[in-house]
C-alpha positions as CSV (number, residue, x, y, z in Angstrom):
1,X,-87.3,159.5,-34.4
2,X,-90.1,158.5,-32.1
3,X,-90.0,159.8,-28.6
4,X,-89.9,156.2,-27.1
5,X,-86.9,155.1,-29.2
6,X,-85.1,158.4,-28.4
7,X,-85.6,157.9,-24.7
8,X,-84.4,154.3,-24.8
9,X,-81.2,155.3,-26.7
10,X,-80.5,158.0,-24.1
11,X,-80.8,155.4,-21.2
12,X,-78.4,153.0,-23.0
13,X,-75.9,155.8,-23.5
14,X,-76.0,156.8,-19.8
15,X,-75.5,153.1,-18.8
16,X,-72.4,152.9,-21.1
17,X,-71.0,156.1,-19.6
18,X,-71.6,154.9,-16.0
19,X,-69.9,151.6,-16.8
20,X,-66.9,153.4,-18.4
21,X,-66.5,155.6,-15.2
22,X,-66.6,152.5,-13.0
23,X,-63.9,150.8,-15.1
24,X,-61.7,153.9,-14.9
25,X,-62.1,154.2,-11.1
26,X,-61.4,150.5,-10.7
27,X,-58.1,150.8,-12.6
28,X,-56.8,153.8,-10.6
29,X,-54.1,153.0,-8.1
30,X,-55.5,152.4,-4.6
31,X,-53.9,154.4,-1.8
32,X,-54.9,152.9,1.5
33,X,-55.1,155.3,4.5
34,X,-52.5,154.2,7.0
35,X,-53.6,153.6,10.5
36,X,-51.9,155.9,13.0
37,X,-48.9,154.2,14.7
38,X,-49.6,153.0,18.2
39,X,-46.9,153.0,20.7
40,X,-46.7,149.4,22.2
41,X,-46.6,148.6,25.8
42,X,-44.0,146.1,27.1
43,X,-45.4,143.1,29.1
44,X,-42.7,140.8,30.5
45,X,-40.6,140.1,27.3
46,X,-43.3,141.0,24.8
47,X,-44.3,144.2,22.8
48,X,-48.1,144.4,22.6
49,X,-50.5,146.9,21.0
50,X,-52.8,147.9,23.9
51,X,-55.7,148.8,21.7
52,X,-55.8,145.6,19.6
53,X,-54.1,143.1,21.9
54,X,-51.8,142.1,19.0
55,X,-48.3,140.9,20.0
56,X,-45.8,142.8,17.9
57,X,-42.8,140.7,18.8
58,X,-40.5,139.7,21.7
59,X,-37.7,141.8,23.2
60,X,-34.2,141.0,21.9
61,X,-31.9,139.2,24.4
62,X,-34.6,139.1,27.1
63,X,-34.1,135.6,28.3
64,X,-33.9,135.6,32.1
65,X,-35.7,138.9,32.4
66,X,-39.2,139.9,33.1
67,X,-41.7,142.4,34.7
68,X,-41.3,145.5,32.6
69,X,-41.7,149.0,34.0
70,X,-41.7,152.4,32.1
71,X,-38.7,154.7,32.4
72,X,-40.0,157.9,33.9
73,X,-40.1,160.9,31.5
74,X,-39.1,158.7,28.4
75,X,-42.3,157.5,26.6
76,X,-41.8,154.2,24.9
77,X,-38.7,153.3,27.0
78,X,-38.9,150.4,29.5
79,X,-36.7,148.5,31.9
80,X,-36.9,144.8,32.5
81,X,-36.0,143.3,35.9
82,X,-33.6,140.5,36.1
83,X,-35.1,137.3,37.7
84,X,-31.8,136.8,39.6
85,X,-32.6,139.8,41.8
86,X,-29.7,141.8,40.2
87,X,-31.6,145.0,39.7
88,X,-32.6,146.9,36.6
89,X,-30.5,145.3,33.8
90,X,-32.2,145.7,30.4
91,X,-33.4,148.9,28.8
92,X,-35.9,148.4,26.0
93,X,-37.2,150.6,23.2
94,X,-40.9,149.5,22.8
95,X,-41.2,150.6,19.2
96,X,-38.3,148.6,17.9
97,X,-37.9,145.9,20.5
98,X,-34.2,146.7,20.7
99,X,-32.7,146.1,24.1
100,X,-29.5,147.5,25.7
101,X,-27.9,145.8,28.6
102,X,-26.5,147.9,31.4
103,X,-24.0,147.1,34.2
104,X,-25.7,145.1,36.8
105,X,-24.7,144.8,40.5
106,X,-25.7,141.7,42.5
107,X,-25.6,140.6,46.2
108,X,-24.8,136.9,46.1
109,X,-25.5,134.2,48.6
110,X,-21.8,134.1,49.4
111,X,-22.2,137.7,50.8
112,X,-20.3,139.2,47.9
113,X,-21.1,142.3,45.8
114,X,-20.4,141.6,42.1
115,X,-20.5,143.9,39.1
116,X,-21.3,142.4,35.7
117,X,-20.3,143.7,32.3
118,X,-22.8,144.1,29.5
119,X,-21.7,140.6,28.3
120,X,-22.6,139.1,31.6
121,X,-19.0,138.6,32.8
122,X,-17.9,139.6,36.3
123,X,-16.0,142.9,36.2
124,X,-15.2,142.8,39.9
125,X,-16.4,141.0,43.1
126,X,-15.9,142.1,46.7
127,X,-16.7,140.4,50.0
128,X,-18.8,142.0,52.6
129,X,-17.6,142.1,56.3
130,X,-20.6,140.0,57.4
131,X,-23.6,138.2,56.0
132,X,-25.6,140.3,53.5
133,X,-28.8,141.8,54.7
134,X,-31.3,141.4,51.9
135,X,-34.5,140.6,53.8
136,X,-35.5,144.1,54.7
137,X,-34.4,145.9,51.5
138,X,-33.5,147.7,49.5
139,X,-30.1,146.2,50.3
140,X,-28.2,147.4,47.3
141,X,-28.3,151.0,45.9
142,X,-26.1,153.1,43.6
143,X,-25.6,156.7,42.7
144,X,-23.4,158.1,40.0
145,X,-20.1,156.7,41.3
146,X,-20.8,154.4,44.3
147,X,-22.4,151.2,45.3
148,X,-24.0,150.8,48.8
149,X,-24.5,147.3,50.1
150,X,-26.2,146.3,53.4
151,X,-24.9,143.6,55.7
152,X,-26.0,142.5,59.1
153,X,-23.4,144.7,60.9
154,X,-23.7,147.8,58.8
155,X,-23.2,149.3,55.3
156,X,-20.3,149.1,52.9
157,X,-19.6,151.5,50.1
158,X,-17.7,150.6,46.9
159,X,-16.4,152.6,44.0
160,X,-18.8,151.6,41.1
161,X,-16.2,151.3,38.4
162,X,-13.4,149.5,40.2
163,X,-15.0,147.9,43.3
164,X,-12.5,149.7,45.6
165,X,-13.9,149.9,49.2
166,X,-14.6,153.6,49.9
167,X,-15.9,153.1,53.4
168,X,-17.6,150.7,55.8
169,X,-19.9,151.8,58.6
170,X,-21.4,149.8,61.5
171,X,-25.0,150.3,62.6
172,X,-28.4,150.4,60.9
173,X,-28.6,148.7,57.5
174,X,-32.3,148.0,56.8
175,X,-34.5,149.9,54.2
176,X,-31.6,151.7,52.5
177,X,-32.6,155.0,50.9
178,X,-30.6,157.6,49.0
179,X,-31.6,161.1,50.1
180,X,-29.5,163.7,48.3
181,X,-26.0,163.5,49.8
182,X,-27.2,161.2,52.6
183,X,-27.8,157.4,52.8
184,X,-30.6,156.6,55.2
185,X,-31.1,153.3,57.0
186,X,-33.2,151.9,59.8
187,X,-33.3,149.0,62.2
188,X,-36.1,146.4,61.7
189,X,-35.2,143.5,63.9
190,X,-36.9,142.6,67.2
191,X,-35.5,145.0,69.8
192,X,-35.2,144.7,73.5
193,X,-37.4,147.1,75.4
194,X,-34.4,149.2,76.5
195,X,-33.1,149.5,72.9
196,X,-33.9,152.4,70.7
197,X,-35.2,152.1,67.1
198,X,-33.9,154.9,64.9
199,X,-33.3,156.1,61.4
200,X,-29.6,156.8,60.8
201,X,-28.4,159.3,58.1
202,X,-24.8,158.7,56.8
203,X,-22.8,160.9,54.4
204,X,-22.5,159.2,51.1
205,X,-18.9,160.5,50.8
206,X,-17.4,158.9,53.9
207,X,-20.1,157.1,55.8
208,X,-19.9,159.5,58.8
209,X,-23.1,159.9,60.8
210,X,-25.0,163.1,59.9
211,X,-27.9,162.7,62.2
212,X,-30.3,160.1,63.6
213,X,-34.0,160.2,64.5
214,X,-35.6,157.9,67.1
215,X,-38.8,156.3,65.9
216,X,-41.5,154.3,67.8
217,X,-40.0,151.2,69.2
218,X,-42.8,148.7,69.0
219,X,-43.2,148.6,65.2
220,X,-40.7,147.7,62.4
221,X,-39.8,150.3,59.8
222,X,-41.7,149.4,56.7
223,X,-40.1,151.8,54.2
224,X,-38.0,154.9,53.9
225,X,-38.3,156.9,50.7
226,X,-37.3,160.4,49.4
227,X,-40.3,162.7,48.8
228,X,-39.2,166.0,47.5
229,X,-37.1,167.8,50.1
230,X,-38.1,165.3,52.8
231,X,-37.6,161.7,53.7
232,X,-40.8,159.7,54.5
233,X,-40.4,156.9,57.1
234,X,-43.4,154.5,57.5
235,X,-44.1,151.7,60.0
236,X,-44.5,148.2,58.7
237,X,-47.8,147.1,60.1
238,X,-51.4,148.4,60.2
239,X,-52.1,148.3,64.0
240,X,-53.7,150.5,66.6
241,X,-50.6,152.6,66.5
242,X,-49.2,153.0,62.9
243,X,-47.0,156.0,62.0
244,X,-45.6,157.9,59.1
245,X,-43.1,160.6,59.7
246,X,-41.8,163.3,57.3
247,X,-38.1,164.2,58.1
248,X,-36.2,167.1,56.5
249,X,-32.6,167.0,55.3
250,X,-31.3,168.2,58.7
251,X,-33.0,165.4,60.6
252,X,-36.0,167.4,61.9
253,X,-39.3,165.6,62.0
254,X,-41.7,168.1,60.5
255,X,-44.9,166.0,60.4
256,X,-46.1,162.9,62.2
257,X,-49.2,161.0,61.0
258,X,-50.9,158.1,62.7
259,X,-51.6,156.2,59.5
260,X,-49.7,154.1,56.9
261,X,-48.8,156.4,54.0
262,X,-48.4,154.2,50.9
263,X,-47.4,157.0,48.5
264,X,-46.8,160.7,48.9
265,X,-46.1,163.6,46.4
266,X,-45.0,167.2,47.1
267,X,-47.5,169.6,45.6
268,X,-46.1,173.1,45.9
269,X,-45.8,173.6,49.7
270,X,-48.3,170.9,50.4
271,X,-48.3,167.0,50.7
272,X,-50.5,164.8,48.6
273,X,-50.8,161.4,50.4
274,X,-52.6,158.0,49.9
275,X,-52.8,156.1,53.2
276,X,-54.8,153.4,54.8
277,X,-57.2,156.0,56.0
278,X,-57.6,158.5,53.2
279,X,-56.4,160.3,50.1
280,X,-55.6,163.9,51.2
281,X,-54.0,167.1,50.3
282,X,-52.3,168.4,53.4
283,X,-50.6,171.6,54.4
284,X,-47.1,171.1,55.8
285,X,-48.5,171.2,59.3
286,X,-50.8,168.3,58.5
287,X,-54.1,170.3,58.2
288,X,-56.1,169.1,55.3
289,X,-56.8,171.2,52.3
290,X,-59.2,168.4,51.4
291,X,-59.5,164.7,52.2
292,X,-61.4,161.7,50.8
293,X,-61.9,159.2,53.6
294,X,-61.5,155.4,53.3
295,X,-64.9,154.1,54.3
296,X,-64.5,150.3,54.1
297,X,-62.9,150.6,50.6
298,X,-60.0,148.2,50.2
299,X,-58.4,150.6,47.7
300,X,-55.9,151.8,50.3
301,X,-55.3,148.4,51.9
302,X,-54.1,146.4,48.9
303,X,-50.5,146.8,49.9
304,X,-49.2,149.3,47.3
305,X,-50.5,152.2,45.4
306,X,-49.4,155.2,43.2
307,X,-50.8,158.7,42.8
308,X,-50.5,160.5,39.4
309,X,-51.5,164.1,38.8
310,X,-52.6,165.0,35.3
311,X,-53.7,168.6,35.1
312,X,-56.8,169.0,37.3
313,X,-57.2,165.2,37.6
314,X,-55.7,163.0,40.2
315,X,-55.5,159.2,39.6
316,X,-54.9,156.4,42.1
317,X,-54.0,152.8,41.1
318,X,-53.6,150.2,43.8
319,X,-52.8,146.5,43.9
320,X,-51.4,143.7,46.1
321,X,-47.7,143.0,45.2
322,X,-47.9,139.4,46.5
323,X,-51.3,138.3,45.3
324,X,-53.5,138.1,42.2
325,X,-55.5,141.1,43.3
326,X,-56.4,142.8,40.0
327,X,-55.9,146.6,40.0
328,X,-58.2,149.3,41.5
329,X,-58.3,152.6,39.5
330,X,-59.8,155.9,40.9
331,X,-60.0,159.4,39.6
332,X,-60.4,162.5,41.8
333,X,-60.7,166.3,41.3
334,X,-57.3,167.7,42.3
335,X,-58.8,170.9,43.5
336,X,-61.6,169.5,45.7
337,X,-60.8,165.9,46.3
338,X,-64.1,164.8,45.0
339,X,-64.1,161.3,43.5
340,X,-65.1,161.2,39.8
341,X,-65.1,157.5,39.3
342,X,-63.8,154.1,40.5
343,X,-63.1,151.0,38.4
344,X,-61.8,147.6,39.4
345,X,-59.7,145.8,36.8
346,X,-60.6,142.1,37.3
347,X,-58.0,139.7,38.7
348,X,-57.0,136.7,36.7
349,X,-58.4,134.1,39.1
350,X,-55.2,132.1,39.4
351,X,-53.5,130.5,42.4
352,X,-51.1,132.9,44.1
353,X,-48.8,131.0,46.4
354,X,-45.5,132.7,46.4
355,X,-47.0,135.2,44.0
356,X,-45.4,138.4,42.7
357,X,-47.4,141.1,41.1
358,X,-46.3,144.3,39.3
359,X,-48.5,147.0,37.9
360,X,-47.9,150.2,35.8
361,X,-50.3,152.7,34.2
362,X,-49.6,154.8,31.1
363,X,-51.6,157.9,29.9
364,X,-52.5,157.9,26.2
365,X,-54.3,161.2,25.4
366,X,-57.9,160.6,26.8
367,X,-57.2,157.0,27.8
368,X,-55.5,155.0,30.5
369,X,-53.6,151.8,29.8
370,X,-53.3,149.5,32.8
371,X,-50.7,146.8,32.6
372,X,-50.7,144.0,35.2
373,X,-47.8,141.4,35.3
374,X,-48.1,138.5,37.7
375,X,-46.4,135.2,38.4
376,X,-49.3,133.3,36.8
377,X,-50.2,135.7,33.9
378,X,-50.8,139.2,32.7
379,X,-53.6,141.5,31.6
380,X,-54.0,144.8,29.9
381,X,-57.0,147.1,30.3
382,X,-57.7,150.3,28.4
383,X,-60.0,152.8,30.2
384,X,-61.6,156.1,29.2
385,X,-59.9,158.7,31.4
386,X,-63.1,160.8,31.6
387,X,-65.4,158.2,33.2
388,X,-63.4,155.0,33.8
389,X,-65.3,153.0,31.2
390,X,-63.5,149.8,30.1
391,X,-62.7,150.1,26.4
392,X,-60.5,147.0,25.9
393,X,-59.2,144.1,28.0
394,X,-56.6,141.6,26.9
395,X,-55.0,138.7,28.9
396,X,-52.7,135.8,28.3
């Protein structure tokens, strides 16, 4: 056989072998690699993949509810607020969309406290001694076995299961706060110059006064919250004389600051604060371990903010609860207070008369998921935790 003919035959045989291999590969079963499952976020009554923006379905039995918030310490679990101001009423599993109703307590316009069953029927309803006091809330709180309701003359305590009146106490009833075995309340109305403004601590068992602390007269009490083993009382307005006081369980004021503290966390024996002036890590006597000053940055003046510690990183997210403000994100070094990055999540650009705005942030490995829910729309942004770079943004 001549060399040319032999070579041509070899090439044809190789082509036939290659074609046979291709046919065999094509007929093999195709096993597609499954994409890793992504835990959805809950936005109002929807389950959404934060990395693709895909809506995965609506929440079961969610009519009349909205503004989702994560349940602390339970990834993938959310609560939906009832539009009728009846508190947290719907617990949701984000992965399945299954919802579980819980007993809901309401303060009605007729100054009655009503407990609803999971089916929405009234289990019991009780009248308050005077008109309910809902304008400087919280005005309705509960612990394991009791309901505490504020009215203009004081506070009433009801047995949660039966509605039986446990006690009624005259006096301060604004800004209710559960603080261990104490119920704290303040007075926010306009006082006469001779009157005292104070924070009153009542026993949750019988309503008896445990202690009281007189606070500056000229400013309303903006909030009272439990922060570790202390209560934090903050004035309502940013003026030339704002105040934030840390009060221990015995009623002793251990630290006074001349600034509005929006959020505080205990860190060992120190306080981590975000205020109108700064973010700071403070010793219990108020001396800073480090501080990052507010130099014309509106991050601390947006009306609400939250601090989150993640290892050696500290994150701040801030927003305006009554406006289409967007959300400002910042990262700091927890040891030194040095700012690593700052990123503004763009607002929607919608009218905000009578606006309500709720924000939460979830940590997903090396990413942050920012969820904004407002009266006129929502958005989701995914940021790189290392440098704050925007990776995704979705909006309605």
